[in-house]
N, C-alpha and C positions, 0 to 999 in steps of 0.2 A: 490786570488782575492775574496773579500767578495760579498755577494749577492747584496748589493746595488750598487756596482760598475758594476755589470753585468746586472742590471735592464734596461729595455727599457723605455725611456722617453715617456710620453704621455701628451701633453698639459702643459709641464713644470713640471710634476710630475714623480716620478720614479714608476716602476712597483709595489713596495711595498706600494705606496700611491695611486695607481690607480686601477680601476676596469674595466673589459671588459664590454662595453656597446653595441657596434655595432658589430653584427655578420658578418661573411664574406659575406653572401648573401646580406645584406643591403648595405654594403660598395661597393661590386662589382656592385650591381644594381644602386646605386647612381652615381658612376663615369661612368658606361656604358651608363646610361640614358643621362647624361650630354654630353658625347662625341657623342652619336647618334643624340641627338637633334641638337647639333651644326652642325653636318654633314648634317642633313636633312635641317636645316634652311639655311645654306650657299649654298647648292647645288640648293635648290628651283626647279624651272622649268628647269634649265640649264642641270642638269645631271639626267634625268628621272629615270633610273634604280637604280642609287645609292640612290637617294631621296626616291624612293619607298621601296627599301631594308631597308633603315634606318627606315622608317615608320613602316614597318612590324616588325622589330626587337624591336622598341619601344613598339608596341602593345603587343608583346610577353613578354617583360620585365614587362610591367604593369600588365598583367594577372598573371604572377608569383608573383609580389609584392602584389597583392590583396589577393591571396591565402596565402602568407607569413604573411600578416596582420592578419590572423585568426589562423594560425598554427605555426608561427615562435616563437622565444624566446621572453621573456617579453617586451623588449624595441622596438621590431619590430611590436608588435601587436597593432592594431587600438585601442583596449580597453585601452591601456596604454597611448595613447596620444590624442585621439579625445575627446575634452572637449565641454561643453555647451557654447553657445554664451556669457552667463554671465561671465563664468570663463575666456574666451578669452579676453573680454573687461576689466575685472578686472586686468588681467595680463598686458595688454597693458597700462592701466592707471598706474599700479605700475612701469612699465618700465620708463614711462615718469617722474614719481615722484622719480626715483632712489631707489626704494624699492622692486623691483620684486625679488621673490625667485629664486634660482638656481634649475634647474631640471637636474637630472642625464640623463634622456632620452630627448625626445623632449618636449619643453615647449609648452604651449597652442597655442601660435602664430605659432610655428613650425608645430603643428598638423594641424591647419587650412591650412597652406601653402602646406603641403603634399597632403591633400584632394583636394585643389584647383588645384594644378599642375596635379594630376592624372586625375581629371575631364576634365581639359582643354586639356591635352594630349590625352585622350580617344576621345574627340570631334574632335580634329585635325586629329587623325588617322581615325575615322569613316568618316569624310568628305573627307579625302584623298582617302579612299577606294571607297566611293561613286562616286568619279570622274572617277574611272576606270570601272564603270558598264555601261551597255547599257542604263539604265534608266536616269542616270545623266551625261553621257558623254557630255561634252561641256556646261553643265548648269552653267552659269556665277555666279549665286547666291551661288552655292555650293563651287565654287572656292573662292569666296569672304569671305564666312564664314570660310573656311579652313585657308585662309591667316589671317583673323582677329583673329581666335583662336591661331594661331602660334604667332602672334604679342603680343597678351595678355599674352601668355606663357612667352615671352621674358620679358615683364613687371614684371611678377611674379618672374622670375628668378632674376631680379635686386633687387626686394624687399627681396627675399630670401638671396641674398649675403649681402645686407645691414643688415638684421636681424642677420645673422651669425656674422658679424663684431661687431654689437652692443652687442650681447650676449657674444662674445669672450672677448671684453673689459670689460663688466659689471662683468663677472664672473672670469676674469683673467685666461682664458684658451684658447688654440688654438683649436677651433672646427674643423677647416679644418684638422689639424693633427689627431684629434681623429677620423675623418671619414676615414682617411687613415689607422691608426693603430688599431682602434676599442677601444682604451683605453681612459678613462677620469679620471680626478682627482676624488678620492673617496669622499673627503669632501670639 
């Protein structure tokens, strides 16, 4: 068997045409966060301990991801994908005009999405924690902010999925598969 027959496919490319982009931590973080948020959102007030445990796990994951954003490999670092508002708007304009460049790591819109999701999830976790303290126990406004942040997060997740689908179609690669395998088409 030759090497190309033994290669692992990634987004339609063979290993020989692909490059490792997403490290194991980023991939495990991504899918764990998705599963934990789903669990927390679905359980809501009905399953207190499960909801709280998922919230604390999300907070722990986010703390690790923030650290990884400074010390992780190239494509995991914030410096690799956090762009200026002008660059983000230019990228979004170029997407609409069907001329946006392909990025090996996160594109500028994806970078904004990551930061927005992290901020909303941190806010959701903080308000969730505050609801367990003596000072804010039973404070309706904290609960309302918590629920609003969780619902805004769902909205961002919808935009995230739509963005992944658009980028996958635009660039002709399966981004979901690359977030599972870690590999993307090199060119």
